[in-house]
C-alpha positions in Angstrom: -48.1 43.9 29.4 -49.2 46.7 27.0 -52.6 47.3 25.7 -53.4 48.2 22.1 -55.8 47.8 19.3 -56.5 46.1 16.1 -58.9 47.2 13.4 -61.6 44.6 13.3 -62.0 43.0 9.9 -65.8 43.9 9.8 -65.2 47.6 10.5 -67.1 49.4 9.2 -69.8 48.9 6.4 -69.6 52.0 4.1 -73.2 51.5 3.0 -74.6 51.7 6.6 -76.8 54.9 6.7 -76.0 57.3 9.5 -72.3 56.5 9.9 -69.9 59.4 9.4 -66.6 58.1 8.0 -64.8 61.3 9.2 -65.8 60.8 12.8 -65.0 57.1 12.6 -61.5 58.1 11.3 -61.1 60.4 14.3 -62.1 57.5 16.6 -59.6 55.2 15.1 -56.8 57.8 15.5 -57.8 58.2 19.1 -57.8 54.4 19.5 -54.3 54.1 18.1 -53.1 57.0 20.2 -54.4 55.3 23.4 -57.2 57.8 24.1 -59.8 55.1 24.6 -62.3 57.4 26.4 -62.5 59.7 23.4 -62.8 56.7 21.0 -65.6 55.1 23.0 -67.5 58.5 23.1 -67.3 58.8 19.3 -68.4 55.2 18.7 -71.3 55.8 21.1 -72.4 58.9 19.4 -72.3 57.2 16.1 -74.4 54.3 17.5 -77.0 56.9 18.8 -77.4 58.2 15.3 -78.1 54.8 13.7 -81.7 53.7 13.2 -80.6 50.3 14.3 -77.5 48.9 16.2 -74.4 48.0 14.1 -72.7 44.9 15.6 -69.2 45.7 14.6 -69.5 49.2 16.0 -70.8 47.8 19.3 -67.7 45.5 19.5 -65.4 48.4 18.7 -67.0 50.5 21.4 -66.7 47.6 23.9 -63.0 47.3 23.0 -62.4 51.0 23.7 -64.3 50.9 27.0 -62.5 47.7 28.1 -59.2 49.4 27.4 -60.3 52.5 29.3 -61.0 50.3 32.3 -64.8 50.8 32.2 -65.7 47.1 32.3 -69.4 47.6 33.1 -69.9 49.9 30.1 -67.9 47.5 27.9 -70.2 44.7 28.9 -73.1 46.7 27.7 -71.6 47.0 24.2 -70.5 43.3 24.1 -74.0 42.2 25.2 -75.6 44.4 22.6 -73.4 42.8 20.0 -74.3 39.4 21.4 -78.0 40.2 20.9 -77.4 41.0 17.3 -75.4 37.9 16.6 -73.8 35.2 18.9 -70.5 36.3 20.3 -67.4 34.3 19.5 -64.7 33.7 22.2 -62.0 35.4 20.1 -64.0 38.6 20.2 -63.5 38.9 23.9 -59.7 39.1 23.7 -59.4 42.7 24.8 -61.9 42.2 27.6 -60.0 39.3 29.0 -56.7 41.2 28.6 -58.0 44.3 30.3 -59.2 42.3 33.3 -55.9 40.4 33.4 -53.9 43.6 33.2 -55.9 45.0 36.2 -55.1 41.8 38.2 -51.4 42.1 37.3 -51.0 45.8 38.1 -53.4 46.3 41.0 -53.5 43.0 42.9 -50.2 41.3 42.0 -48.3 44.7 41.9 -46.3 43.5 39.0 -44.8 45.7 36.2 -46.2 45.7 32.7 -44.5 43.5 30.2 -44.5 43.8 26.5 -45.8 40.7 24.8 -44.6 39.2 21.6 -47.9 40.3 20.0 -47.4 44.0 20.7 -46.5 46.2 17.7 -46.2 49.9 17.1 -49.1 52.2 18.0 -48.8 53.8 14.6 -49.9 50.8 12.7 -53.6 50.3 13.0 -53.6 47.2 10.9 -51.1 45.2 12.9 -51.0 46.7 16.4 -52.7 44.5 18.9 -52.8 44.2 22.7 -51.3 41.5 24.9 -54.7 40.1 25.2 -56.3 40.6 21.7 -57.7 37.9 19.5 -55.3 34.9 19.8 -55.6 34.1 16.2 -53.3 37.0 15.5 -50.5 35.7 17.7 -48.2 33.1 16.0 -47.6 30.0 18.0 -48.5 29.3 21.6 -45.7 30.3 24.0 -45.7 27.9 26.8 -45.9 29.1 30.4 -42.9 29.0 32.7 -42.7 25.3 33.7 -40.6 25.8 36.7 -41.2 27.4 40.1 -39.1 30.6 40.9 -36.3 28.9 42.9 -35.6 25.8 40.8 -32.8 26.8 38.4 -29.1 27.4 38.9 -25.7 26.3 37.6 -26.6 22.6 38.0 -29.8 22.9 36.0 -30.2 21.6 32.5 -30.4 24.4 29.9 -33.1 22.6 28.1 -35.6 21.5 30.9 -34.4 23.9 33.6 -34.3 21.0 36.2 -31.4 19.4 38.0 -29.1 17.6 35.5 -29.8 13.9 35.3 -27.3 11.6 33.5 -25.5 14.7 32.1 -24.1 14.4 28.6 -21.8 17.0 27.1 -22.2 17.9 23.4 -19.4 18.7 21.0 -20.1 22.5 21.5 -19.2 22.2 25.3 -22.8 22.6 26.7 -24.2 19.9 29.0 -27.8 18.6 29.1 -29.8 15.8 30.7 -29.5 12.8 28.4 -33.2 12.3 28.3 -33.8 15.9 27.4 -31.4 15.9 24.5 -32.5 12.5 23.2 -36.1 13.7 23.1 -35.3 16.8 21.0 -35.7 16.8 17.3 -33.8 18.1 15.4 -30.8 17.3 17.7 -29.6 20.9 18.2 -28.0 22.6 21.2 -30.6 25.0 22.6 -27.8 27.2 24.0 -25.7 27.9 20.9 -27.9 26.2 18.2 -25.0 24.2 16.9 -25.5 20.7 15.7 -25.4 18.5 18.8 -26.2 15.0 17.6 -23.2 13.5 19.2 -19.4 13.9 19.0 -19.3 10.9 16.7 -21.9 12.1 14.3 -22.7 8.6 13.4 -26.0 7.4 11.9 -29.0 6.5 14.0 -31.0 8.2 16.7 -29.9 11.5 18.4 -28.8 9.5 21.4 -26.4 7.4 19.5 -22.8 8.0 20.7 -23.8 10.1 23.7 -22.4 8.8 27.0 -22.9 10.2 30.4 -20.2 12.7 31.5 -18.4 10.7 34.2 -17.0 13.6 36.1 -20.2 15.6 36.3 -22.3 12.5 36.9 -20.1 11.6 39.9 -20.2 15.1 41.3 -24.0 15.3 41.2 -24.3 11.9 43.0 -21.8 13.1 45.6 -22.9 16.7 46.1 -26.7 16.4 45.5 -27.4 12.8 46.2 -31.0 13.1 47.5 -32.0 15.7 44.9 -30.7 13.5 42.2 -32.7 10.6 43.5 -35.8 12.7 43.6 -35.1 13.9 40.0 -34.7 10.3 38.9 -38.0 9.2 40.5 -39.7 12.1 38.8 -38.3 11.1 35.3 -39.4 7.5 35.9 -42.8 8.7 36.9 -43.2 10.8 33.8 -42.1 7.9 31.7 -44.7 5.6 33.3 -47.4 8.3 32.7 -46.5 8.5 29.0 -46.8 4.7 28.9 -50.3 5.2 30.5 -49.2 3.3 33.6 -50.9 5.9 35.9 -50.8 4.0 39.1 -47.1 3.2 38.7 -46.5 6.9 37.9 -48.4 8.0 41.0 -46.3 5.7 43.1 -43.1 7.3 41.8 -44.3 10.9 42.3 -45.6 10.1 45.8 -42.3 8.6 46.8 -40.4 11.6 45.4 -42.7 13.9 47.4 -41.9 12.0 50.5 -38.2 12.9 50.0 -39.0 16.4 48.9 -42.3 17.5 50.3 -41.8 21.2 49.5 -41.0 20.6 45.8 -43.7 22.5 44.0 -42.9 21.0 40.6 -43.4 17.5 41.9 -46.8 18.6 43.4 -47.9 20.0 40.1 -46.8 16.8 38.3 -48.8 14.7 40.7 -51.8 17.0 40.4 -51.6 16.6 36.6 -51.5 12.9 37.1 -54.6 13.1 39.3 -56.3 15.1 36.5 -55.5 12.3 34.0 -57.0 9.9 36.5 -60.2 12.1 36.8 -59.4 12.5 40.6 -60.1 16.3 40.5 -60.4 16.6 44.3 -56.9 15.3 44.9 -55.6 17.4 42.0 -57.2 20.5 43.5 -55.6 19.7 46.9 -52.1 19.5 45.4 -52.7 22.6 43.2 -53.9 24.7 46.1 -50.8 23.8 48.1 -48.6 24.9 45.2 -50.5 28.2 44.8 -50.0 29.0 48.4 -46.2 28.3 48.2 -45.7 29.8 44.8 -48.5 32.4 44.2 -46.7 34.0 41.2 -46.1 30.7 39.4 -48.5 30.4 36.4 -48.3 26.6 36.2 -49.8 26.2 39.7 -52.8 28.4 38.7 -53.2 26.5 35.5 -53.4 23.1 37.2 -55.8 24.5 39.8 -58.0 25.9 37.0 -58.1 22.5 35.3 -59.1 20.8 38.6 -61.8 23.4 39.2 -63.1 22.9 35.7 -63.3 19.2 36.3 -65.3 19.7 39.5 -67.7 22.0 37.6 -66.7 25.1 39.5 -66.5 27.2 36.4 -66.4 30.7 37.9 -63.5 29.8 40.1 -61.7 28.2 37.1 -62.2 31.4 35.2 -60.5 33.3 38.0 -57.5 31.0 37.8 -57.2 31.2 34.1 -57.2 35.0 34.4 -54.4 34.7 36.9 -52.5 32.7 34.3 -52.9 35.4 31.7 -52.0 38.1 34.2 -48.8 36.3 35.2 -47.8 35.2 31.7 -49.4 37.4 29.0 -47.9 35.3 26.2 -49.7 32.2 27.3 -52.1 32.1 24.4 -53.9 28.9 25.2 -54.9 30.3 28.6 -56.3 33.4 26.9 -58.4 31.2 24.8 -59.6 29.2 27.7 -60.6 32.4 29.6 -62.3 33.9 26.6 -64.3 30.7 25.9 -65.4 30.4 29.6 -66.3 34.1 29.7 -68.2 33.8 26.5 -70.2 30.8 27.7 -70.9 32.3 31.1 -71.6 35.9 30.2 -73.1 35.5 26.8 -74.9 32.2 26.4 -75.9 30.7 23.1 -77.7 33.1 20.8 -80.9 31.0 21.0 -80.9 31.4 24.8 -80.6 35.2 24.4 -83.5 35.1 22.0 -85.6 33.2 24.5 -84.8 35.6 27.3 -85.7 38.6 25.1 -88.9 37.0 24.0 -90.1 36.8 27.7 -89.2 40.4 28.3 -92.0 43.0 28.6 -89.9 45.9 27.5 -89.8 45.3 23.7 -90.5 43.0 20.9 -88.3 42.2 17.9 -89.2 41.6 14.4 -88.7 38.0 13.2 -86.1 39.0 10.8 -84.0 40.4 13.7 -83.9 36.9 15.3 -81.9 35.6 12.4 -78.3 35.5 13.7 -76.9 35.5 10.2 -78.4 38.9 9.4 -76.8 41.5 11.6 -78.1 44.4 9.6 -81.8 43.5 9.8 -84.2 46.2 10.9 -85.2 46.5 14.6 -88.6 47.8 15.7 -89.0 50.0 18.7 -85.4 49.6 19.9 -84.1 52.9 21.3 -80.5 53.9 20.4 -77.7 52.6 22.7 -77.1 54.8 25.7 -80.4 56.6 25.6 -82.8 56.8 28.6 -85.3 54.8 26.7 -82.9 51.8 26.2 -84.4 49.2 28.6 -82.3 46.3 27.4 -79.1 47.9 28.3 -80.0 49.8 31.4 -77.6 49.6 34.3 -78.2 49.2 38.0 -75.5 50.4 40.3 -76.9 48.4 43.1 -76.3 45.2 41.4 -72.6 45.2 42.3 -72.2 46.5 45.8 -69.1 44.3 46.4 -66.8 45.4 43.6 -65.6 48.6 41.9 -64.5 46.7 38.8 -67.5 48.1 36.8 -67.2 51.6 38.2 -65.7 53.5 35.2 -65.7 57.1 34.3 -69.1 58.8 34.4 -70.7 55.7 35.9 -74.5 56.3 35.8 -76.1 57.1 39.1 -79.7 56.6 38.0 -81.7 53.7 39.5 -82.1 51.8 36.3 -82.8 48.1 36.0 -81.1 45.3 34.1 -82.8 43.1 31.5 -81.9 39.4 31.8 -78.8 39.1 29.5 -77.0 42.1 30.9 -78.0 41.4 34.5 -76.9 37.8 34.3 -73.6 38.7 32.6 -72.6 41.3 35.1 -73.7 39.3 38.1 -71.7 36.3 36.9 -68.5 38.4 36.3 -69.0 40.2 39.5 -69.1 37.0 41.5 -66.0 35.7 39.8 -63.9 38.8 40.3 -65.3 40.3 43.5 -62.7 38.3 45.5 -59.8 39.9 43.6 -59.2 43.2 45.5 -56.9 44.7 42.9 -59.3 44.2 40.1 -61.8 46.7 41.5 -59.3 49.6 41.1 -59.7 51.5 38.0 -56.7 51.1 35.6 -54.8 54.1 34.3 -55.7 55.2 30.8 -52.1 55.7 29.8 -50.3 52.8 28.1 -47.1 53.6 30.0 -46.0 52.0 33.2 -44.3 55.0 34.7 -46.0 55.2 38.1 -46.3 51.5 38.6 -44.3 49.7 41.4 -41.0 48.4 40.2 -41.0 44.7 41.0 -39.4 41.8 39.2 -41.6 38.8 38.6 -39.9 36.0 40.6 -40.7 33.4 38.1 -38.1 31.6 36.1 -37.4 33.5 32.9 -38.0 31.6 29.7 -37.3 32.3 26.1 -38.8 30.8 23.0 -37.0 28.7 20.5 -37.9 28.7 16.8 -40.3 25.8 17.3 -42.2 27.4 20.1 -40.6 25.4 22.9 -39.4 27.1 26.0 -35.7 27.2 26.9 -34.0 28.6 29.9 -32.5 32.0 29.9 -28.8 31.4 30.4 -28.4 34.7 32.3 -30.9 33.4 34.9 -29.5 29.9 35.2 -26.0 31.2 35.7 -26.9 33.8 38.3 -27.5 31.5 41.2 -26.2 28.1 42.4 -27.3 25.5 44.9 -25.3 25.6 48.1 -22.7 22.9 48.2 -21.1 22.1 51.6 -17.4 23.0 51.6 -16.5 19.6 53.0 -17.8 17.9 49.9 -15.6 19.9 47.5 -12.4 18.0 46.8 -9.8 19.1 44.1 -9.2 15.4 43.4 -12.6 15.2 41.8 -11.3 17.6 39.1 -8.0 15.8 38.5 -6.8 14.9 35.0 -5.8 11.3 34.8 -3.1 12.1 32.3 -1.1 14.9 33.9 -2.4 14.3 37.5 -3.1 18.0 37.9 -6.3 20.1 38.1 -8.2 20.2 34.8 -7.1 23.1 32.7 -9.5 23.7 29.8 -11.4 20.5 30.6 -12.6 18.5 27.6 -15.2 15.7 27.7 -14.8 12.9 25.1 -17.7 11.2 23.4 -17.2 8.3 25.8 -17.8 10.6 28.7 -14.3 10.9 30.1 -12.7 14.3 30.9 -9.1 15.4 30.3 -7.2 18.6 30.0 -7.4 19.8 26.4 -3.7 19.7 25.8 -3.3 16.3 27.5 -5.9 14.7 25.3 -4.5 16.2 22.1 -1.1 14.8 22.9 -2.6 11.3 23.4 -4.5 11.5 20.2 -1.3 12.4 18.4 -0.1 8.8 19.2 -3.3 6.8 19.3 -6.9 7.6 18.3 -8.4 5.9 21.4 -9.6 7.1 24.8 -6.7 6.8 27.3 -9.1 5.3 29.9 -11.7 3.1 28.2 -9.9 2.7 24.8 -13.0 3.6 22.8 -12.2 4.5 19.3 -12.1 8.3 18.8 -11.1 8.4 15.2 -14.2 10.3 14.1 -13.9 12.7 17.0 -10.3 13.3 15.9 -11.3 13.8 12.3 -13.9 16.4 13.3 -11.4 18.1 15.6 -14.4 19.2 17.8 -12.3 20.2 20.7 -14.5 22.5 22.8 -14.1 23.0 26.5 -16.8 21.5 28.8 -18.3 24.8 30.1 -20.0 23.5 33.2 -16.9 21.7 34.5 -14.8 24.8 34.0 -17.4 26.9 35.8 -17.5 24.6 38.7 -13.7 24.7 39.1 -13.8 28.5 38.8 -16.5 28.8 41.5 -15.4 26.1 44.0 -11.6 25.9 43.5 -10.5 29.4 42.6 -7.1 29.2 44.5 -6.2 25.8 42.9 -7.2 27.1 39.5 -5.0 30.2 40.0 -2.0 28.0 40.8 -2.8 25.7 37.8 -3.0 28.8 35.5 0.3 30.1 36.8 2.0 26.8 35.9 0.4 26.9 32.5 1.5 30.5 31.9 5.0 29.7 32.9 5.1 26.7 30.5 3.8 28.9 27.7 6.3 31.6 28.5 9.1 29.0 28.4 7.8 27.6 25.1 7.7 31.1 23.6 11.4 31.7 24.1 13.0 31.9 20.7 16.6 31.7 21.9 16.4 29.0 24.5 15.1 25.5 23.9 13.8 26.4 20.5 11.9 23.5 18.8 13.9 22.0 16.0 12.3 20.2 13.0 15.0 17.8 11.6 14.2 17.4 8.0 15.5 19.4 5.1 17.4 22.6 4.2 15.5 25.8 4.6 16.6 29.3 3.5 15.4 32.9 4.5 12.4 34.2 2.5 12.0 30.8 0.7 8.7 28.8 1.1 9.1 25.4 2.8 5.9 23.3 2.7 5.9 20.4 5.3 3.9 17.2 5.6 3.7 16.5 9.4 2.7 13.1 10.6 5.0 12.1 13.4 3.4 12.5 16.9 6.3 14.5 18.2 6.1 17.0 15.4 2.4 17.3 15.7 2.9 18.4 19.2 5.7 20.8 18.2 3.6 22.5 15.5 0.6 22.8 17.8 2.7 24.4 20.5 4.2 26.9 18.1 0.7 27.9 17.2 -0.6 28.0 20.8 2.2 30.2 22.0 1.6 32.7 19.2 5.2 32.6 18.0 4.3 30.4 15.0 8.0 29.7 14.7 10.4 26.8 14.9 13.9 25.9 13.6 14.7 23.7 10.6 17.9 21.7 10.5 19.2 18.8 8.4 20.2 15.6 10.1 23.7 14.9 11.5 24.8 11.3 12.2 26.8 12.3 15.3 24.9 15.3 16.8 21.4 14.4 15.7 21.1 17.6 13.7 23.4 20.2 12.1 24.9 23.2 13.8 23.3 25.7 11.5 19.7 26.1 10.5 16.9 28.5 9.5 13.9 29.7 11.5 10.5 29.0 9.8 7.3 31.0 10.2 4.0 29.1 10.0 1.6 30.8 7.5 -1.1 28.1 7.5 -1.9 24.6 8.8 -4.4 22.2 7.2 -5.4 19.1 9.2 -6.4 15.7 7.8 -8.9 13.4 9.6 -6.2 11.1 10.8 -4.3 13.8 12.5 -1.7 14.5 9.8 -1.3 18.0 8.6 0.3 20.1 5.8 2.1 23.1 7.2 2.8 26.1 4.9 6.0 27.8 6.2 8.5 30.4 5.0 12.1 31.0 6.1 12.9 33.9 8.4 16.4 34.1 9.7 19.5 31.9 10.1 20.8 30.7 13.4 23.8 28.8 14.9 23.2 26.0 17.4 24.9 26.5 20.7 23.6 23.4 22.4 21.4 20.5 21.6 18.5 19.2 23.7 15.1 17.5 23.7 11.6 18.2 25.0 8.7 15.7 24.9 10.2 13.7 22.1 11.3 16.4 19.7 14.7 18.2 19.5 15.4 21.6 20.9 18.4 23.9 20.8 19.8 27.0 22.4 20.6 29.2 19.4 22.1 32.6 18.3 21.0 34.3 15.2 23.4 35.0 12.3 23.7 38.3 10.4 25.8 39.4 7.5 28.8 41.6 8.3 28.4 45.0 6.6 31.2 46.7 4.7 31.8 50.2 3.5 34.0 52.4 1.4 35.9 50.7 -1.4 34.9 47.3 -0.2 31.2 48.2 -0.6 31.8 49.5 -4.1 33.5 46.2 -5.0 30.6 44.3 -3.3 28.1 46.2 -5.3 29.8 45.4 -8.6 30.1 41.7 -7.7 26.4 41.6 -6.7 25.3 43.0 -10.0 27.5 40.7 -12.0 26.4 37.5 -10.2 22.8 38.5 -10.5 23.2 38.9 -14.2 24.9 35.4 -14.3 22.0 33.9 -12.4 19.3 35.4 -14.6 21.2 34.2 -17.7 21.4 30.7 -16.3 17.7 30.5 -15.4 16.6 31.9 -18.7 18.6 29.3 -20.5 16.7 26.4 -18.8 14.2 24.3 -20.7 10.6 25.4 -20.3 9.4 22.3 -18.4 12.2 22.7 -15.9 11.4 26.4 -15.5 7.8 25.5 -14.8 8.7 23.1 -12.1 10.9 25.6 -10.3 8.3 28.4 -10.5 5.5 26.1 -9.2 7.6 25.1 -6.2 9.6 28.2 -5.3 7.8 31.0 -7.1 9.3 33.6 -9.2 12.9 34.7 -8.8 13.1 37.8 -6.6 14.3 41.1 -8.2 17.7 42.6 -7.7 17.9 44.9 -4.7 19.4 48.4 -5.0 20.9 48.0 -1.5 22.3 44.4 -1.1 23.2 45.0 2.6 19.7 46.2 3.7 18.6 42.7 4.9 20.6 40.9 7.7 20.6 37.8 5.7 21.5 39.4 2.4 19.5 39.7 -0.9 16.5 37.3 -1.3 17.5 36.3 -4.8 20.7 34.7 -3.5 18.7 32.3 -1.3 16.3 31.6 -4.1 19.2 30.6 -6.3 20.7 28.3 -3.6 17.3 26.6 -3.2 16.9 25.8 -7.0 20.6 25.1 -7.9 21.4 21.3 -7.9 23.6 21.3 -4.8 24.1 18.7 -2.0 22.7 19.7 1.4 26.1 19.9 2.9 27.3 22.4 0.3 24.1 24.4 0.9 24.7 24.3 4.7 28.2 25.7 4.2 26.8 28.7 2.3 23.9 29.1 4.8 26.5 29.5 7.6 28.4 32.3 5.9 28.2 35.7 7.4 30.0 37.5 4.5 27.8 38.4 1.5 30.9 38.6 -0.7 31.8 35.0 0.1 28.3 33.9 -0.6 28.2 35.7 -4.0 31.5 34.2 -5.0 30.3 30.7 -4.0 27.2 31.2 -6.1 29.3 32.4 -9.1 31.5 29.2 -8.9 28.4 27.0 -8.7 26.8 28.8 -11.8 30.0 28.4 -13.8 30.2 24.7 -12.8 26.6 23.9 -13.7 26.8 25.8 -16.9 29.8 23.8 -18.1 28.3 20.5 -17.1 25.0 21.2 -18.9 24.5 18.8 -21.8 24.6 20.5 -25.2 
């Protein structure tokens, strides 16, 4: 918690005689720099020079004194301002914050924390302390709802409690079903992705969400009693929302019989007693919680509510201050503390008037009694801080029990209190005298260098955009409930399709879990759940395949050896599938040539699997062969490289491929329904000397022939060829530079009107000279056959 300042909107009237703007500027600089003693001294000197008190200056001096730890002197200034015009609770923000900071540092021995309201010290317009006027803090961050030891791996990321009826969203995160159904808009609080359901159908956020069967069974098996307690708690909360208070009380009491040390249940029952106006029972439960969890703000909050209901206002104020000390961002508690302190220490303005009217020290003009005129003249009122100021005199003997009001240069003279100041200090002293740490004077520095380094053992929370609290994932993942080893069974994590341990577990919208690869293979054949036969067409269309993170984490934590064996098997399979010489996948369809694009429409389940595996292994390659009636596919083919895949909602895909290299089939085979082959790659035999010179002349001649033929084609035919195969590659200066020969040769073979068997014969050639001669013969033939 850091302390700071904010320039009050009513500082300072320029037309007020006696005020020195230069000195006030110095005071403001000292305030921003954290030198609150100097700022208070300057404000006091300015007040001494005024013919009558200035309310805004009194408040500013009170702020500086409070931040300097001089609570008694601060009360003088606040009370003086209250005499001039009734104080408002929001004007006591710094006072409440300073007291709470003392409690946090000195009694609770907790480190300072920076609140969301803190800004840079260099900006006097925006900088404010952790406890300043709450109207300047956006939203009301909720207090930590959970006791320190309640969250772990099995906790819901949204409510922080044990998962109940767990549902897994399409992003892979798991929540209680009731938590997610009650959230609007339906968004994952972990990754903020859209989490309505995996079916994305119309209706309520719960539509389409089914309980994760594997996780639900594990919770019932591993944490049976805690799950029952959690269910009773949810049922009790539901009954309370339905205003069935007696029914809710029965549920909470039954849950506490099973878990008597559960602090959250005790708090929930205490809140129920508050709703039933049974403040004594509420206080009994709240005190028990505060004893067990002294650093849990929620316990002190419920205790404060119970004390307020019993009329024990001073004790309630103390508990509200504890809440602010433990959770500085809890704005509603700051407001409560400020309101109570304002009502207790500075009663209604009319009461202050009556008290002053009975005083024998001074009399005020009637115009001064008008609370709407803070600048009215005052008769016979000495300046603040002078020896003739009877209204604001201090008596050190009034507070023998506490050092809270003993600031720097505390007066030693035996002065007496007038009624407003005397009553204010006595009240605050009685409230805070039982807090031993508060009596210690706080350091003037805004740093926390010499403070004890202790972590607050309260569940960390973070704020979502709508002001609701969410669990910090780093906290929930750091610990885990102890699960007996005898209860951990690998069969609980067995995929019903491959009968092996889950690898990349994936939960379907219907709540069943499979290995990711196993489910994909099933959806290639049939868009229904393999177990319950629920239609998964929409799930398939969205392709929302994200691993169930919790299931994977549980396997990693409890079955590390089994997971290592499973991963070894998977890696061996991937390595085998990555071999581009043995058991190479073969797509039996059409002719493909090196360097030539070959777009494919894939719809058969076996080829869906084949394409997916080529992508998963990272090779992005497979062979293409034409069909053969006897062998199944031809003995020669071309390897294709996948450049892009576009999926359709029904599982079909369009695959953009391009030819790489030629191969010869050594043996035919099959894997999971598609064809495979052991292959060897083909390369053109290089020649030199006189043969190379002849090859070069032949190459240039055939290229000229090919260009002449293509140029002579009709424009519509040219356009069709160009749109499908692209432009004709240029002539290469070195025709033997590529193992498969010049690219333009394959482009010509692809566009020439040849039967696939003739194309296959040329594809199998390893002599560039023979290939060029074959192309020349084909060009001569098609030129002669062309209609004139």
